[in-house]
Structures are given as C-alpha cells and as structure tokens.
C-alpha positions as CSV (number, residue, x, y, z in Angstrom):
1,M,121.6,104.7,107.2
2,E,120.6,101.7,109.2
3,V,117.4,100.0,108.2
4,T,115.7,97.7,110.8
5,I,112.6,95.6,109.7
6,N,110.9,93.0,111.8
7,L,110.5,90.0,109.6
8,F,107.6,88.4,111.5
9,D,105.2,91.4,112.2
10,D,102.3,92.4,110.3
11,S,103.5,95.9,109.0
12,N,104.8,96.7,105.5
13,W,103.2,93.7,103.6
14,I,101.7,94.3,100.3
15,N,100.1,92.2,97.5
16,A,102.6,90.6,95.3
17,S,100.9,91.1,91.9
18,E,103.9,89.6,90.1
19,Y,103.3,86.2,91.8
20,P,100.4,83.9,91.9
21,G,97.1,85.2,93.4
22,G,97.1,85.7,97.4
23,T,101.0,86.0,97.6
24,R,102.1,88.8,99.8
25,K,105.6,90.4,100.0
26,K,107.5,92.6,102.3
27,V,110.3,94.5,100.4
28,L,113.4,94.5,102.7
29,R,115.9,96.0,100.1
30,D,115.7,97.1,96.5
31,E,118.8,99.0,95.3
32,N,121.1,98.9,92.4
33,G,119.7,95.5,91.2
34,A,119.9,93.8,94.5
35,K,116.7,92.7,96.0
36,T,115.6,91.2,99.4
37,L,111.8,90.2,99.7
38,L,110.1,88.3,102.4
39,L,107.3,86.2,100.5
40,K,104.2,84.8,101.9
41,F,103.1,81.9,99.8
42,P,99.2,81.1,100.3
43,E,97.9,77.6,100.5
44,G,97.8,76.0,97.3
45,F,100.6,78.2,95.8
46,Y,102.0,77.3,92.4
47,M,104.6,79.1,90.4
48,A,105.8,77.7,86.9
49,P,109.6,77.0,86.2
50,H,111.4,80.2,85.5
51,S,114.9,81.8,85.5
52,H,116.5,85.3,86.2
53,I,119.2,87.4,85.1
54,T,120.9,87.3,88.6
55,A,121.4,84.5,91.2
56,E,118.6,83.9,93.5
57,Q,118.6,82.5,96.9
58,H,115.8,81.1,99.1
59,V,115.6,80.7,102.8
60,I,112.5,78.8,104.0
61,L,111.5,80.5,107.4
62,K,108.2,78.7,107.9
63,G,106.2,76.1,106.1
64,E,107.5,74.2,103.2
65,Y,107.4,74.2,99.3
66,I,107.7,71.4,96.7
67,S,110.0,71.8,93.7
68,D,111.0,69.2,91.1
69,G,109.0,66.6,93.4
70,K,111.3,67.1,96.3
71,V,109.9,68.8,99.7
72,Y,112.0,71.6,101.2
73,H,111.3,72.3,104.7
74,E,111.8,75.1,107.2
75,G,115.5,76.0,107.5
76,T,116.3,75.0,104.0
77,Y,118.6,77.1,101.9
78,Q,118.8,77.0,98.1
79,C,120.9,79.0,95.6
80,F,120.1,79.1,91.9
81,K,122.7,80.6,89.6
82,A,121.8,83.4,87.0
83,H,119.8,81.9,84.1
84,E,119.4,78.7,85.7
85,N,115.7,77.4,85.3
86,H,114.1,76.4,88.7
87,G,110.8,75.4,89.7
88,P,108.1,74.6,89.5
89,F,107.2,75.8,93.1
90,Q,104.3,74.7,95.0
91,S,103.1,75.1,98.7
92,K,100.0,73.0,99.9
93,Q,100.0,74.7,103.3
94,G,101.7,78.0,102.4
95,A,105.3,79.2,103.3
96,L,107.2,82.1,104.4
97,V,110.3,82.5,102.3
98,L,113.2,85.1,102.4
99,V,114.5,85.6,98.8
100,F,117.6,87.4,97.6
101,W,118.5,88.5,94.2
102,D,122.1,89.0,93.7
103,P,123.4,91.0,90.7
104,Y,127.0,90.7,91.4
105,Q,126.6,86.8,90.7
106,A,124.9,87.4,87.4
107,N,128.0,86.5,85.3
108,K,129.4,83.6,87.4
C-alpha cells in the first residue's frame, strides 16, 4: 500500500512526549523496528547526549541545531551508528528534522 504524506502541511502533528517540552512529531513510518519521523524542535530546544540500539539518521530540512559545539544547518545529513553516543542537541530558533531509525544497521 502506498503511503503519501506531505511533510510541510499542518496535518498529523502530535506532541512528542518522549522529547523535551514543545517538540512535535509527524510519524511517517513505524514498522518492524524501522521508524521515520519528522520532528519540529521548538525555540530553545535541548536534548542530552544519548544512544540507540539502531542506527539513526538526521536530515535538517529547516533551521539548524548545535551539537558538540558545531552548528548544523539546513541540508545537513548526519548518520550515527547503533550504540554511538550523540548529542547534546540544542536549537536556539527551532528546527525541522527528518529522522530515520534503521534496525538493519543495528549490528554494523
């Protein structure tokens, strides 16, 4: 079944309670351990360093965030290996970030 979702419209956004206050998410895919989310970081966003059991990929679509003292702008792609500590993340003005978790990369 084909799924079509507009990344930039106002539909399907929900509060992302697993993230710092004010963060919103749009779930694009969630099946068999693979997840794709669109995250809206609010102004003043901060998230402590952490890791995952799967690889995690980020694409910054709008805005920017700071991690480990480096600013990552729109158009930046990052990939973190499974169990690799990453962060902290902060965004002064907010950001729109496409996030993928890939269980197939968990052991690589």
